[in-house]
PyMOL Python script that loads the backbone (N, CA, C, O; Angstrom):
from pymol import cmd

cmd.read_pdbstr("""\
ATOM      1  N   MET A   1      12.187   2.754  -9.125  1.00  0.00           N
ATOM      2  CA  MET A   1      12.177   3.625  -7.914  1.00  0.00           C
ATOM      3  C   MET A   1      11.198   4.885  -8.015  1.00  0.00           C
ATOM      4  O   MET A   1      11.099   5.559  -9.040  1.00  0.00           O
ATOM      5  N   VAL A   2      10.545   5.108  -6.936  1.00  0.00           N
ATOM      6  CA  VAL A   2       9.715   6.220  -6.897  1.00  0.00           C
ATOM      7  C   VAL A   2      10.473   7.435  -7.114  1.00  0.00           C
ATOM      8  O   VAL A   2      11.595   7.565  -6.624  1.00  0.00           O
ATOM      9  N   LYS A   3       9.886   8.397  -7.873  1.00  0.00           N
ATOM     10  CA  LYS A   3      10.532   9.574  -7.995  1.00  0.00           C
ATOM     11  C   LYS A   3      10.730  10.604  -6.954  1.00  0.00           C
ATOM     12  O   LYS A   3      11.611  11.460  -7.043  1.00  0.00           O
ATOM     13  N   GLY A   4       9.789  10.500  -5.829  1.00  0.00           N
ATOM     14  CA  GLY A   4       9.763  11.492  -4.770  1.00  0.00           C
ATOM     15  C   GLY A   4       8.745  11.177  -3.857  1.00  0.00           C
ATOM     16  O   GLY A   4       7.849  10.439  -4.267  1.00  0.00           O
ATOM     17  N   PRO A   5       8.696  11.642  -2.549  1.00  0.00           N
ATOM     18  CA  PRO A   5       7.612  11.642  -1.734  1.00  0.00           C
ATOM     19  C   PRO A   5       6.357  11.795  -2.293  1.00  0.00           C
ATOM     20  O   PRO A   5       6.125  12.628  -3.169  1.00  0.00           O
ATOM     21  N   LYS A   6       5.463  10.973  -1.796  1.00  0.00           N
ATOM     22  CA  LYS A   6       3.920  11.092  -2.387  1.00  0.00           C
ATOM     23  C   LYS A   6       3.041  11.102  -0.969  1.00  0.00           C
ATOM     24  O   LYS A   6       3.513  10.795   0.125  1.00  0.00           O
ATOM     25  N   THR A   7       1.720  11.503  -1.206  1.00  0.00           N
ATOM     26  CA  THR A   7       0.789  11.538  -0.089  1.00  0.00           C
ATOM     27  C   THR A   7       0.371  10.022   0.060  1.00  0.00           C
ATOM     28  O   THR A   7       0.490   9.189  -0.838  1.00  0.00           O
ATOM     29  N   ALA A   8      -0.099   9.800   1.232  1.00  0.00           N
ATOM     30  CA  ALA A   8      -0.586   8.318   1.617  1.00  0.00           C
ATOM     31  C   ALA A   8      -1.895   8.050   0.740  1.00  0.00           C
ATOM     32  O   ALA A   8      -2.086   6.896   0.357  1.00  0.00           O
ATOM     33  N   ARG A   9      -2.729   8.965   0.428  1.00  0.00           N
ATOM     34  CA  ARG A   9      -3.966   8.947  -0.293  1.00  0.00           C
ATOM     35  C   ARG A   9      -3.581   8.564  -1.759  1.00  0.00           C
ATOM     36  O   ARG A   9      -4.181   7.682  -2.374  1.00  0.00           O
ATOM     37  N   PHE A  10      -2.468   9.331  -2.316  1.00  0.00           N
ATOM     38  CA  PHE A  10      -2.028   9.141  -3.600  1.00  0.00           C
ATOM     39  C   PHE A  10      -1.578   7.617  -3.814  1.00  0.00           C
ATOM     40  O   PHE A  10      -2.014   6.838  -4.661  1.00  0.00           O
ATOM     41  N   ALA A  11      -0.615   7.386  -2.856  1.00  0.00           N
ATOM     42  CA  ALA A  11       0.063   5.896  -2.873  1.00  0.00           C
ATOM     43  C   ALA A  11      -0.950   4.892  -2.879  1.00  0.00           C
ATOM     44  O   ALA A  11      -0.891   3.964  -3.686  1.00  0.00           O
ATOM     45  N   VAL A  12      -1.966   5.008  -1.968  1.00  0.00           N
ATOM     46  CA  VAL A  12      -3.104   4.008  -1.968  1.00  0.00           C
ATOM     47  C   VAL A  12      -3.854   3.930  -3.263  1.00  0.00           C
ATOM     48  O   VAL A  12      -4.217   2.841  -3.708  1.00  0.00           O
ATOM     49  N   ALA A  13      -4.093   5.059  -3.875  1.00  0.00           N
ATOM     50  CA  ALA A  13      -4.947   5.015  -5.036  1.00  0.00           C
ATOM     51  C   ALA A  13      -3.964   4.559  -6.253  1.00  0.00           C
ATOM     52  O   ALA A  13      -4.491   3.957  -7.188  1.00  0.00           O
ATOM     53  N   GLN A  14      -2.695   4.791  -6.288  1.00  0.00           N
ATOM     54  CA  GLN A  14      -1.851   4.098  -7.224  1.00  0.00           C
ATOM     55  C   GLN A  14      -1.786   2.469  -7.063  1.00  0.00           C
ATOM     56  O   GLN A  14      -1.572   1.702  -8.002  1.00  0.00           O
ATOM     57  N   LEU A  15      -1.995   2.101  -5.781  1.00  0.00           N
ATOM     58  CA  LEU A  15      -1.813   0.633  -5.573  1.00  0.00           C
ATOM     59  C   LEU A  15      -3.242   0.030  -5.883  1.00  0.00           C
ATOM     60  O   LEU A  15      -3.246  -1.136  -6.279  1.00  0.00           O
ATOM     61  N   ARG A  16      -4.255   0.572  -5.776  1.00  0.00           N
ATOM     62  CA  ARG A  16      -5.439   0.300  -6.132  1.00  0.00           C
ATOM     63  C   ARG A  16      -5.656   0.047  -7.712  1.00  0.00           C
ATOM     64  O   ARG A  16      -6.299  -0.878  -8.206  1.00  0.00           O
ATOM     65  N   ARG A  17      -4.923   1.155  -8.443  1.00  0.00           N
ATOM     66  CA  ARG A  17      -4.838   1.158  -9.885  1.00  0.00           C
ATOM     67  C   ARG A  17      -4.076   0.043 -10.581  1.00  0.00           C
ATOM     68  O   ARG A  17      -4.509  -0.654 -11.499  1.00  0.00           O
ATOM     69  N   ALA A  18      -3.043  -0.013 -10.089  1.00  0.00           N
ATOM     70  CA  ALA A  18      -1.939  -1.137 -10.374  1.00  0.00           C
ATOM     71  C   ALA A  18      -2.492  -2.601 -10.108  1.00  0.00           C
ATOM     72  O   ALA A  18      -2.342  -3.513 -10.921  1.00  0.00           O
ATOM     73  N   ALA A  19      -3.095  -2.728  -8.987  1.00  0.00           N
ATOM     74  CA  ALA A  19      -3.623  -3.863  -8.696  1.00  0.00           C
ATOM     75  C   ALA A  19      -4.778  -4.344  -9.579  1.00  0.00           C
ATOM     76  O   ALA A  19      -4.820  -5.484 -10.043  1.00  0.00           O
ATOM     77  N   LYS A  20      -5.656  -3.468  -9.771  1.00  0.00           N
ATOM     78  CA  LYS A  20      -6.972  -3.655 -10.706  1.00  0.00           C
ATOM     79  C   LYS A  20      -6.442  -4.113 -12.105  1.00  0.00           C
ATOM     80  O   LYS A  20      -7.110  -4.938 -12.729  1.00  0.00           O
ATOM     81  N   VAL A  21      -5.250  -3.612 -12.646  1.00  0.00           N
ATOM     82  CA  VAL A  21      -4.772  -4.055 -13.875  1.00  0.00           C
ATOM     83  C   VAL A  21      -4.247  -5.621 -13.966  1.00  0.00           C
ATOM     84  O   VAL A  21      -4.251  -6.318 -14.981  1.00  0.00           O
ATOM     85  N   LYS A  22      -3.846  -5.956 -12.789  1.00  0.00           N
ATOM     86  CA  LYS A  22      -3.221  -7.374 -12.529  1.00  0.00           C
ATOM     87  C   LYS A  22      -4.442  -8.405 -12.176  1.00  0.00           C
ATOM     88  O   LYS A  22      -4.365  -9.627 -12.304  1.00  0.00           O
ATOM     89  N   GLY A  23      -5.516  -7.723 -11.735  1.00  0.00           N
ATOM     90  CA  GLY A  23      -6.602  -8.786 -11.091  1.00  0.00           C
ATOM     91  C   GLY A  23      -6.333  -9.005  -9.591  1.00  0.00           C
ATOM     92  O   GLY A  23      -6.655 -10.097  -9.122  1.00  0.00           O
ATOM     93  N   TYR A  24      -5.740  -8.017  -8.741  1.00  0.00           N
ATOM     94  CA  TYR A  24      -5.714  -8.264  -7.686  1.00  0.00           C
ATOM     95  C   TYR A  24      -6.650  -7.287  -6.938  1.00  0.00           C
ATOM     96  O   TYR A  24      -7.278  -6.506  -7.653  1.00  0.00           O
ATOM     97  N   THR A  25      -6.864  -7.206  -5.378  1.00  0.00           N
ATOM     98  CA  THR A  25      -7.674  -6.586  -4.829  1.00  0.00           C
ATOM     99  C   THR A  25      -6.825  -5.879  -3.598  1.00  0.00           C
ATOM    100  O   THR A  25      -5.898  -6.459  -3.033  1.00  0.00           O
ATOM    101  N   VAL A  26      -7.244  -4.628  -3.280  1.00  0.00           N
ATOM    102  CA  VAL A  26      -6.469  -4.080  -2.078  1.00  0.00           C
ATOM    103  C   VAL A  26      -7.433  -3.842  -0.940  1.00  0.00           C
ATOM    104  O   VAL A  26      -8.608  -3.558  -1.172  1.00  0.00           O
ATOM    105  N   GLY A  27      -6.946  -3.955   0.308  1.00  0.00           N
ATOM    106  CA  GLY A  27      -7.761  -3.714   1.534  1.00  0.00           C
ATOM    107  C   GLY A  27      -7.098  -3.420   2.645  1.00  0.00           C
ATOM    108  O   GLY A  27      -5.969  -3.892   2.778  1.00  0.00           O
ATOM    109  N   GLN A  28      -7.587  -2.687   3.541  1.00  0.00           N
ATOM    110  CA  GLN A  28      -6.881  -2.235   4.757  1.00  0.00           C
ATOM    111  C   GLN A  28      -6.791  -3.631   5.660  1.00  0.00           C
ATOM    112  O   GLN A  28      -7.757  -4.374   5.831  1.00  0.00           O
ATOM    113  N   VAL A  29      -5.609  -3.831   6.149  1.00  0.00           N
ATOM    114  CA  VAL A  29      -5.459  -4.937   7.189  1.00  0.00           C
ATOM    115  C   VAL A  29      -6.245  -4.788   8.492  1.00  0.00           C
ATOM    116  O   VAL A  29      -5.988  -3.835   9.227  1.00  0.00           O
ATOM    117  N   VAL A  30      -7.124  -5.614   8.799  1.00  0.00           N
ATOM    118  CA  VAL A  30      -7.852  -5.448  10.026  1.00  0.00           C
ATOM    119  C   VAL A  30      -7.504  -6.522  11.022  1.00  0.00           C
ATOM    120  O   VAL A  30      -7.426  -7.692  10.650  1.00  0.00           O
ATOM    121  N   ASP A  31      -7.293  -6.174  12.271  1.00  0.00           N
ATOM    122  CA  ASP A  31      -7.382  -7.085  13.379  1.00  0.00           C
ATOM    123  C   ASP A  31      -8.485  -7.991  13.477  1.00  0.00           C
ATOM    124  O   ASP A  31      -9.565  -7.439  13.687  1.00  0.00           O
ATOM    125  N   PRO A  32      -8.497  -9.354  13.371  1.00  0.00           N
ATOM    126  CA  PRO A  32      -9.758 -10.044  13.453  1.00  0.00           C
ATOM    127  C   PRO A  32     -10.424 -10.277  14.743  1.00  0.00           C
ATOM    128  O   PRO A  32     -11.568 -10.688  14.940  1.00  0.00           O
ATOM    129  N   ARG A  33      -9.452  -9.923  15.645  1.00  0.00           N
ATOM    130  CA  ARG A  33      -9.952 -10.025  17.339  1.00  0.00           C
ATOM    131  C   ARG A  33     -10.782  -8.755  17.536  1.00  0.00           C
ATOM    132  O   ARG A  33     -11.872  -8.867  18.096  1.00  0.00           O
ATOM    133  N   THR A  34     -10.374  -7.609  17.140  1.00  0.00           N
ATOM    134  CA  THR A  34     -11.035  -6.344  17.547  1.00  0.00           C
ATOM    135  C   THR A  34     -11.902  -5.611  16.367  1.00  0.00           C
ATOM    136  O   THR A  34     -12.810  -4.806  16.572  1.00  0.00           O
ATOM    137  N   GLY A  35     -11.470  -6.021  15.188  1.00  0.00           N
ATOM    138  CA  GLY A  35     -12.170  -5.484  13.967  1.00  0.00           C
ATOM    139  C   GLY A  35     -11.671  -4.188  13.657  1.00  0.00           C
ATOM    140  O   GLY A  35     -12.215  -3.562  12.746  1.00  0.00           O
ATOM    141  N   LYS A  36     -10.636  -3.652  14.333  1.00  0.00           N
ATOM    142  CA  LYS A  36     -10.121  -2.386  13.936  1.00  0.00           C
ATOM    143  C   LYS A  36      -8.906  -2.374  12.973  1.00  0.00           C
ATOM    144  O   LYS A  36      -8.094  -3.296  13.047  1.00  0.00           O
ATOM    145  N   PRO A  37      -8.757  -1.467  12.156  1.00  0.00           N
ATOM    146  CA  PRO A  37      -7.658  -1.451  11.206  1.00  0.00           C
ATOM    147  C   PRO A  37      -6.126  -1.703  11.897  1.00  0.00           C
ATOM    148  O   PRO A  37      -5.850  -1.046  12.901  1.00  0.00           O
ATOM    149  N   ARG A  38      -5.347  -2.453  11.467  1.00  0.00           N
ATOM    150  CA  ARG A  38      -3.998  -2.548  11.948  1.00  0.00           C
ATOM    151  C   ARG A  38      -3.340  -1.479  11.626  1.00  0.00           C
ATOM    152  O   ARG A  38      -3.608  -0.806  10.631  1.00  0.00           O
ATOM    153  N   GLY A  39      -2.389  -1.217  12.465  1.00  0.00           N
ATOM    154  CA  GLY A  39      -1.241  -0.053  12.399  1.00  0.00           C
ATOM    155  C   GLY A  39      -0.558   0.276  13.434  1.00  0.00           C
ATOM    156  O   GLY A  39      -0.901  -0.288  14.473  1.00  0.00           O
ATOM    157  N   ASN A  40       0.418   1.108  13.505  1.00  0.00           N
ATOM    158  CA  ASN A  40       1.201   1.616  14.565  1.00  0.00           C
ATOM    159  C   ASN A  40       1.276   3.157  14.700  1.00  0.00           C
ATOM    160  O   ASN A  40       1.810   3.909  13.884  1.00  0.00           O
ATOM    161  N   GLY A  41       0.699   3.495  15.786  1.00  0.00           N
ATOM    162  CA  GLY A  41       0.445   5.073  15.845  1.00  0.00           C
ATOM    163  C   GLY A  41      -0.105   5.698  14.654  1.00  0.00           C
ATOM    164  O   GLY A  41      -1.203   5.298  14.266  1.00  0.00           O
ATOM    165  N   SER A  42       0.543   6.696  13.963  1.00  0.00           N
ATOM    166  CA  SER A  42       0.062   7.373  12.876  1.00  0.00           C
ATOM    167  C   SER A  42       0.166   6.479  11.514  1.00  0.00           C
ATOM    168  O   SER A  42       0.092   7.082  10.443  1.00  0.00           O
ATOM    169  N   HIS A  43       0.324   5.149  11.516  1.00  0.00           N
ATOM    170  CA  HIS A  43       0.549   4.436  10.329  1.00  0.00           C
ATOM    171  C   HIS A  43      -0.655   3.373  10.214  1.00  0.00           C
ATOM    172  O   HIS A  43      -1.192   2.944  11.235  1.00  0.00           O
ATOM    173  N   GLU A  44      -1.026   2.995   9.021  1.00  0.00           N
ATOM    174  CA  GLU A  44      -2.038   2.090   8.703  1.00  0.00           C
ATOM    175  C   GLU A  44      -1.395   1.180   7.645  1.00  0.00           C
ATOM    176  O   GLU A  44      -0.496   1.579   6.904  1.00  0.00           O
ATOM    177  N   VAL A  45      -1.946  -0.169   7.608  1.00  0.00           N
ATOM    178  CA  VAL A  45      -1.417  -1.178   6.829  1.00  0.00           C
ATOM    179  C   VAL A  45      -2.273  -1.410   5.750  1.00  0.00           C
ATOM    180  O   VAL A  45      -3.474  -1.382   6.016  1.00  0.00           O
ATOM    181  N   TRP A  46      -1.958  -1.622   4.649  1.00  0.00           N
ATOM    182  CA  TRP A  46      -2.660  -2.110   3.461  1.00  0.00           C
ATOM    183  C   TRP A  46      -2.119  -3.330   2.860  1.00  0.00           C
ATOM    184  O   TRP A  46      -0.912  -3.573   2.864  1.00  0.00           O
ATOM    185  N   ALA A  47      -3.106  -4.193   2.280  1.00  0.00           N
ATOM    186  CA  ALA A  47      -2.509  -5.494   1.820  1.00  0.00           C
ATOM    187  C   ALA A  47      -3.111  -5.658   0.262  1.00  0.00           C
ATOM    188  O   ALA A  47      -4.154  -5.098  -0.073  1.00  0.00           O
ATOM    189  N   LEU A  48      -2.445  -6.366  -0.507  1.00  0.00           N
ATOM    190  CA  LEU A  48      -2.801  -6.829  -1.852  1.00  0.00           C
ATOM    191  C   LEU A  48      -2.962  -8.313  -1.788  1.00  0.00           C
ATOM    192  O   LEU A  48      -2.160  -9.093  -1.274  1.00  0.00           O
ATOM    193  N   CYS A  49      -4.125  -8.622  -2.388  1.00  0.00           N
ATOM    194  CA  CYS A  49      -4.709  -9.850  -2.356  1.00  0.00           C
ATOM    195  C   CYS A  49      -5.007 -10.483  -3.580  1.00  0.00           C
ATOM    196  O   CYS A  49      -5.292  -9.730  -4.510  1.00  0.00           O
ATOM    197  N   ASP A  50      -5.006 -11.915  -3.827  1.00  0.00           N
ATOM    198  CA  ASP A  50      -5.453 -12.489  -5.105  1.00  0.00           C
ATOM    199  C   ASP A  50      -6.898 -12.480  -5.039  1.00  0.00           C
ATOM    200  O   ASP A  50      -7.621 -11.981  -4.177  1.00  0.00           O
ATOM    201  N   GLU A  51      -7.242 -13.197  -6.232  1.00  0.00           N
ATOM    202  CA  GLU A  51      -8.740 -13.322  -6.461  1.00  0.00           C
ATOM    203  C   GLU A  51      -9.589 -14.117  -5.315  1.00  0.00           C
ATOM    204  O   GLU A  51     -10.769 -13.908  -5.034  1.00  0.00           O
ATOM    205  N   GLU A  52      -8.701 -15.092  -4.708  1.00  0.00           N
ATOM    206  CA  GLU A  52      -9.395 -16.013  -3.570  1.00  0.00           C
ATOM    207  C   GLU A  52      -9.297 -15.285  -2.298  1.00  0.00           C
ATOM    208  O   GLU A  52      -9.753 -15.836  -1.296  1.00  0.00           O
ATOM    209  N   GLY A  53      -8.692 -13.960  -2.190  1.00  0.00           N
ATOM    210  CA  GLY A  53      -8.417 -13.464  -0.987  1.00  0.00           C
ATOM    211  C   GLY A  53      -7.261 -13.647  -0.138  1.00  0.00           C
ATOM    212  O   GLY A  53      -7.191 -13.098   0.962  1.00  0.00           O
ATOM    213  N   ASN A  54      -6.365 -14.381  -0.592  1.00  0.00           N
ATOM    214  CA  ASN A  54      -5.080 -14.603  -0.070  1.00  0.00           C
ATOM    215  C   ASN A  54      -4.030 -13.355  -0.179  1.00  0.00           C
ATOM    216  O   ASN A  54      -3.707 -12.735  -1.192  1.00  0.00           O
ATOM    217  N   GLU A  55      -3.603 -13.178   1.141  1.00  0.00           N
ATOM    218  CA  GLU A  55      -2.780 -11.963   1.004  1.00  0.00           C
ATOM    219  C   GLU A  55      -1.364 -12.139   0.310  1.00  0.00           C
ATOM    220  O   GLU A  55      -0.587 -12.986   0.748  1.00  0.00           O
ATOM    221  N   LEU A  56      -1.073 -11.445  -0.630  1.00  0.00           N
ATOM    222  CA  LEU A  56       0.363 -11.522  -1.162  1.00  0.00           C
ATOM    223  C   LEU A  56       1.322 -10.705  -0.673  1.00  0.00           C
ATOM    224  O   LEU A  56       2.453 -11.176  -0.556  1.00  0.00           O
ATOM    225  N   ALA A  57       1.084  -9.392  -0.308  1.00  0.00           N
ATOM    226  CA  ALA A  57       1.948  -8.480   0.257  1.00  0.00           C
ATOM    227  C   ALA A  57       1.275  -7.452   1.098  1.00  0.00           C
ATOM    228  O   ALA A  57       0.053  -7.299   1.106  1.00  0.00           O
ATOM    229  N   ARG A  58       2.157  -6.715   1.843  1.00  0.00           N
ATOM    230  CA  ARG A  58       1.497  -5.788   2.695  1.00  0.00           C
ATOM    231  C   ARG A  58       2.443  -4.712   2.760  1.00  0.00           C
ATOM    232  O   ARG A  58       3.641  -4.973   2.648  1.00  0.00           O
ATOM    233  N   GLY A  59       1.975  -3.309   2.959  1.00  0.00           N
ATOM    234  CA  GLY A  59       2.932  -2.190   3.179  1.00  0.00           C
ATOM    235  C   GLY A  59       2.149  -1.326   4.015  1.00  0.00           C
ATOM    236  O   GLY A  59       0.940  -1.486   4.184  1.00  0.00           O
ATOM    237  N   GLY A  60       2.978  -0.212   4.652  1.00  0.00           N
ATOM    238  CA  GLY A  60       2.221   0.695   5.576  1.00  0.00           C
ATOM    239  C   GLY A  60       2.364   2.282   4.959  1.00  0.00           C
ATOM    240  O   GLY A  60       3.354   2.727   4.378  1.00  0.00           O
ATOM    241  N   VAL A  61       1.358   2.856   5.189  1.00  0.00           N
ATOM    242  CA  VAL A  61       1.384   4.425   5.029  1.00  0.00           C
ATOM    243  C   VAL A  61       1.173   5.232   6.224  1.00  0.00           C
ATOM    244  O   VAL A  61       0.739   4.694   7.243  1.00  0.00           O
ATOM    245  N   THR A  62       1.467   6.596   6.183  1.00  0.00           N
ATOM    246  CA  THR A  62       1.056   7.386   7.413  1.00  0.00           C
ATOM    247  C   THR A  62      -0.441   7.799   7.258  1.00  0.00           C
ATOM    248  O   THR A  62      -1.037   7.747   6.182  1.00  0.00           O
ATOM    249  N   LYS A  63      -0.928   8.164   8.295  1.00  0.00           N
ATOM    250  CA  LYS A  63      -2.349   8.729   8.386  1.00  0.00           C
ATOM    251  C   LYS A  63      -2.433  10.292   8.142  1.00  0.00           C
ATOM    252  O   LYS A  63      -3.397  10.823   7.590  1.00  0.00           O
ATOM    253  N   HIS A  64      -1.317  10.978   8.612  1.00  0.00           N
ATOM    254  CA  HIS A  64      -1.368  12.297   8.369  1.00  0.00           C
ATOM    255  C   HIS A  64      -1.439  12.995   7.191  1.00  0.00           C
ATOM    256  O   HIS A  64      -0.848  12.438   6.265  1.00  0.00           O
ATOM    257  N   PRO A  65      -2.007  14.102   6.911  1.00  0.00           N
ATOM    258  CA  PRO A  65      -2.095  14.854   5.384  1.00  0.00           C
ATOM    259  C   PRO A  65      -0.682  15.257   5.004  1.00  0.00           C
ATOM    260  O   PRO A  65       0.255  15.318   5.799  1.00  0.00           O
ATOM    261  N   GLY A  66      -0.631  15.501   3.832  1.00  0.00           N
ATOM    262  CA  GLY A  66       0.696  15.819   3.280  1.00  0.00           C
ATOM    263  C   GLY A  66       1.591  14.774   2.747  1.00  0.00           C
ATOM    264  O   GLY A  66       1.282  13.587   2.847  1.00  0.00           O
ATOM    265  N   ASP A  67       2.594  15.128   2.233  1.00  0.00           N
ATOM    266  CA  ASP A  67       3.590  14.011   1.769  1.00  0.00           C
ATOM    267  C   ASP A  67       4.197  13.124   3.010  1.00  0.00           C
ATOM    268  O   ASP A  67       4.439  13.502   4.156  1.00  0.00           O
ATOM    269  N   MET A  68       4.359  11.886   2.451  1.00  0.00           N
ATOM    270  CA  MET A  68       4.999  11.011   3.523  1.00  0.00           C
ATOM    271  C   MET A  68       6.487  11.108   3.124  1.00  0.00           C
ATOM    272  O   MET A  68       6.829  11.459   1.995  1.00  0.00           O
ATOM    273  N   SER A  69       7.321  10.792   4.066  1.00  0.00           N
ATOM    274  CA  SER A  69       8.802  10.838   4.059  1.00  0.00           C
ATOM    275  C   SER A  69       9.134  10.041   2.854  1.00  0.00           C
ATOM    276  O   SER A  69       8.381   9.158   2.444  1.00  0.00           O
ATOM    277  N   TRP A  70      10.381  10.381   2.219  1.00  0.00           N
ATOM    278  CA  TRP A  70      10.891   9.677   1.149  1.00  0.00           C
ATOM    279  C   TRP A  70      11.042   8.109   1.519  1.00  0.00           C
ATOM    280  O   TRP A  70      10.668   7.226   0.746  1.00  0.00           O
ATOM    281  N   LYS A  71      11.547   7.890   2.607  1.00  0.00           N
ATOM    282  CA  LYS A  71      11.827   6.585   3.251  1.00  0.00           C
ATOM    283  C   LYS A  71      10.560   5.777   3.246  1.00  0.00           C
ATOM    284  O   LYS A  71      10.549   4.656   2.737  1.00  0.00           O
ATOM    285  N   VAL A  72       9.454   6.330   3.816  1.00  0.00           N
ATOM    286  CA  VAL A  72       8.164   5.714   4.030  1.00  0.00           C
ATOM    287  C   VAL A  72       7.563   5.403   2.493  1.00  0.00           C
ATOM    288  O   VAL A  72       7.040   4.324   2.215  1.00  0.00           O
ATOM    289  N   THR A  73       7.690   6.318   1.700  1.00  0.00           N
ATOM    290  CA  THR A  73       7.070   6.215   0.290  1.00  0.00           C
ATOM    291  C   THR A  73       7.845   5.088  -0.356  1.00  0.00           C
ATOM    292  O   THR A  73       7.183   4.190  -0.877  1.00  0.00           O
ATOM    293  N   ARG A  74       9.115   5.024  -0.387  1.00  0.00           N
ATOM    294  CA  ARG A  74       9.913   3.886  -1.115  1.00  0.00           C
ATOM    295  C   ARG A  74       9.560   2.656  -0.241  1.00  0.00           C
ATOM    296  O   ARG A  74       9.256   1.637  -0.862  1.00  0.00           O
ATOM    297  N   ALA A  75       9.558   2.611   0.955  1.00  0.00           N
ATOM    298  CA  ALA A  75       9.169   1.241   1.504  1.00  0.00           C
ATOM    299  C   ALA A  75       7.809   0.654   1.198  1.00  0.00           C
ATOM    300  O   ALA A  75       7.607  -0.560   1.200  1.00  0.00           O
ATOM    301  N   PHE A  76       6.829   1.614   0.918  1.00  0.00           N
ATOM    302  CA  PHE A  76       5.505   1.216   0.444  1.00  0.00           C
ATOM    303  C   PHE A  76       5.769   0.657  -0.882  1.00  0.00           C
ATOM    304  O   PHE A  76       5.483  -0.519  -1.108  1.00  0.00           O
ATOM    305  N   GLU A  77       6.319   1.444  -1.823  1.00  0.00           N
ATOM    306  CA  GLU A  77       6.567   0.815  -3.154  1.00  0.00           C
ATOM    307  C   GLU A  77       7.371  -0.368  -3.325  1.00  0.00           C
ATOM    308  O   GLU A  77       7.206  -1.104  -4.298  1.00  0.00           O
ATOM    309  N   GLU A  78       8.334  -0.620  -2.328  1.00  0.00           N
ATOM    310  CA  GLU A  78       8.980  -1.696  -2.518  1.00  0.00           C
ATOM    311  C   GLU A  78       8.294  -2.968  -1.929  1.00  0.00           C
ATOM    312  O   GLU A  78       8.681  -4.066  -2.329  1.00  0.00           O
ATOM    313  N   ALA A  79       7.431  -2.895  -1.125  1.00  0.00           N
ATOM    314  CA  ALA A  79       6.549  -3.800  -0.530  1.00  0.00           C
ATOM    315  C   ALA A  79       5.819  -4.548  -1.585  1.00  0.00           C
ATOM    316  O   ALA A  79       5.555  -5.732  -1.375  1.00  0.00           O
ATOM    317  N   PHE A  80       5.456  -3.965  -2.725  1.00  0.00           N
ATOM    318  CA  PHE A  80       4.521  -4.314  -3.867  1.00  0.00           C
ATOM    319  C   PHE A  80       5.221  -4.692  -5.138  1.00  0.00           C
ATOM    320  O   PHE A  80       4.714  -5.347  -6.048  1.00  0.00           O
ATOM    321  N   GLU A  81       6.620  -4.140  -5.099  1.00  0.00           N
ATOM    322  CA  GLU A  81       7.332  -4.387  -6.460  1.00  0.00           C
ATOM    323  C   GLU A  81       7.498  -5.676  -7.085  1.00  0.00           C
ATOM    324  O   GLU A  81       7.600  -5.811  -8.304  1.00  0.00           O
ATOM    325  N   HIS A  82       7.526  -6.635  -6.243  1.00  0.00           N
ATOM    326  CA  HIS A  82       7.795  -7.989  -6.773  1.00  0.00           C
ATOM    327  C   HIS A  82       6.489  -8.416  -7.371  1.00  0.00           C
ATOM    328  O   HIS A  82       6.551  -9.407  -8.099  1.00  0.00           O
ATOM    329  N   LEU A  83       5.476  -7.929  -7.224  1.00  0.00           N
ATOM    330  CA  LEU A  83       4.111  -8.333  -7.814  1.00  0.00           C
ATOM    331  C   LEU A  83       3.705  -7.453  -8.855  1.00  0.00           C
ATOM    332  O   LEU A  83       3.070  -7.905  -9.807  1.00  0.00           O
ATOM    333  N   LEU A  84       4.026  -6.137  -8.777  1.00  0.00           N
ATOM    334  CA  LEU A  84       3.333  -5.007  -9.524  1.00  0.00           C
ATOM    335  C   LEU A  84       4.530  -4.390 -10.554  1.00  0.00           C
ATOM    336  O   LEU A  84       4.240  -3.484 -11.335  1.00  0.00           O
ATOM    337  N   ALA A  85       5.620  -4.840 -10.505  1.00  0.00           N
ATOM    338  CA  ALA A  85       6.870  -4.464 -11.232  1.00  0.00           C
ATOM    339  C   ALA A  85       7.380  -3.098 -10.772  1.00  0.00           C
ATOM    340  O   ALA A  85       6.727  -2.229 -10.193  1.00  0.00           O
ATOM    341  N   GLU A  86       8.789  -3.064 -11.169  1.00  0.00           N
ATOM    342  CA  GLU A  86       9.488  -1.853 -10.531  1.00  0.00           C
ATOM    343  C   GLU A  86       8.828  -0.570 -11.189  1.00  0.00           C
ATOM    344  O   GLU A  86       8.421  -0.556 -12.351  1.00  0.00           O
ATOM    345  N   GLY A  87       8.765   0.516 -10.309  1.00  0.00           N
ATOM    346  CA  GLY A  87       8.202   1.781 -10.723  1.00  0.00           C
ATOM    347  C   GLY A  87       6.764   1.981 -10.736  1.00  0.00           C
ATOM    348  O   GLY A  87       6.265   3.040 -11.115  1.00  0.00           O
ATOM    349  N   TRP A  88       6.032   0.906 -10.296  1.00  0.00           N
ATOM    350  CA  TRP A  88       4.531   0.858 -10.235  1.00  0.00           C
ATOM    351  C   TRP A  88       3.924   2.077  -9.890  1.00  0.00           C
ATOM    352  O   TRP A  88       2.977   2.522 -10.538  1.00  0.00           O
ATOM    353  N   MET A  89       4.482   2.744  -8.753  1.00  0.00           N
ATOM    354  CA  MET A  89       3.900   4.006  -8.239  1.00  0.00           C
ATOM    355  C   MET A  89       3.876   5.155  -9.158  1.00  0.00           C
ATOM    356  O   MET A  89       2.956   5.968  -9.066  1.00  0.00           O
ATOM    357  N   ASP A  90       4.848   5.300 -10.078  1.00  0.00           N
ATOM    358  CA  ASP A  90       4.849   6.334 -10.973  1.00  0.00           C
ATOM    359  C   ASP A  90       4.358   6.172 -12.247  1.00  0.00           C
ATOM    360  O   ASP A  90       4.740   6.897 -13.165  1.00  0.00           O
ATOM    361  N   ARG A  91       3.525   5.266 -12.401  1.00  0.00           N
ATOM    362  CA  ARG A  91       2.751   5.015 -13.839  1.00  0.00           C
ATOM    363  C   ARG A  91       1.629   5.629 -13.781  1.00  0.00           C
ATOM    364  O   ARG A  91       0.857   5.597 -14.740  1.00  0.00           O
TER     365      ARG A  91
END
""", "prot")
cmd.dss("prot")
cmd.show_as("cartoon", "prot")
cmd.util.cbc("prot")
cmd.orient("prot")
């Protein structure tokens, strides 16, 4: 379990680092109809993909500067835990 709130930038950087070790790639989810990044209001969605580009998991982070709430930070970590192992964000 994540030890505390993190910034969105830090969370995505940690996701990229953990994914690289496992051979996965990370990308922002884009709406194919509009070509714009998916999200709701001040949130953006990131996906973890395998070598063939198949989406394995996705999670959302906030766009605003500063720490995300503990709930958003934990939800982002939980979205990828089954692939990257528990506590992947604090490594």
